[in-house]
C-alpha positions as CSV (number, residue, x, y, z in Angstrom):
1,M,0.0,0.0,0.0
2,T,1.4,3.4,-0.9
3,A,1.5,6.3,1.5
4,Q,-1.3,8.0,-0.5
5,E,-3.5,4.9,-0.3
6,W,-2.9,4.6,3.4
7,I,-3.8,8.2,4.0
8,E,-7.0,7.8,2.0
9,V,-8.0,4.8,4.0
10,F,-7.1,6.5,7.3
11,A,-9.1,9.6,6.3
12,R,-12.1,7.4,5.4
13,E,-11.9,5.7,8.7
14,L,-12.0,9.1,10.4
15,D,-14.8,10.3,8.1
16,A,-12.5,13.0,7.0
17,E,-11.3,14.3,3.6
18,P,-7.8,13.2,2.6
19,P,-5.5,16.0,1.6
20,T,-5.2,17.1,-2.0
21,E,-2.0,16.4,-3.8
22,E,-1.0,20.1,-3.2
23,E,-1.8,19.8,0.5
24,F,0.0,16.5,0.8
25,N,3.2,18.0,-0.7
26,A,2.9,21.1,1.4
27,M,2.8,19.0,4.6
28,L,5.8,17.0,3.4
29,E,7.7,20.3,2.9
30,L,6.7,21.5,6.4
31,A,7.8,18.1,7.9
32,A,11.1,18.4,6.0
33,V,11.8,21.9,7.5
34,A,11.1,20.6,11.0
35,A,13.2,17.4,10.5
36,H,16.2,19.2,9.0
37,D,16.2,22.1,11.4
38,S,15.8,20.0,14.5
39,E,15.4,16.3,15.2
40,R,13.4,14.1,12.8
41,V,10.8,13.5,15.5
42,A,9.8,17.2,15.2
43,A,8.3,16.6,11.8
44,P,5.1,14.7,12.8
45,V,4.6,16.8,15.9
46,A,5.0,20.0,13.9
47,C,2.4,18.8,11.4
48,W,0.0,17.8,14.2
49,I,0.4,21.2,15.9
50,G,0.0,23.0,12.5
51,G,-3.2,21.0,11.8
52,A,-4.6,21.7,15.2
53,S,-3.9,25.4,14.8
54,G,-6.2,25.6,11.7
55,R,-3.8,27.9,10.0
56,P,-3.1,27.7,6.3
57,L,-0.2,25.4,5.2
58,A,1.6,28.4,3.5
59,E,1.6,30.3,6.8
60,L,2.8,27.2,8.7
61,Q,5.7,26.9,6.2
62,R,6.7,30.5,6.6
63,I,6.6,30.2,10.4
64,A,8.7,27.0,10.4
65,E,11.3,28.5,8.0
66,A,11.6,31.6,10.2
67,I,12.5,29.5,13.3
68,G,15.6,28.2,11.5
69,P,17.9,25.4,12.6
70,A,18.4,24.6,16.2
71,S,21.7,25.5,17.6
72,E,24.1,22.7,17.8
73,G,24.8,21.5,21.3
74,E,21.4,22.7,22.6
75,D,19.4,20.2,24.6
């Protein structure tokens, strides 16, 4: 099963609409920023917080990019 197929089944089980291809790609871009600027585990959590905020994906992307990479050595 592809990721897109899995997401479609998951959305159906939740009685929700799956993301459009554009939304899907925007979420992957948001996840990439979080994962590359921090630890990989930040990616799914950033997407969850972004979804819960209800803000548009473009705004979430701008905010994530503005945060920038975490300083090395920070814990």
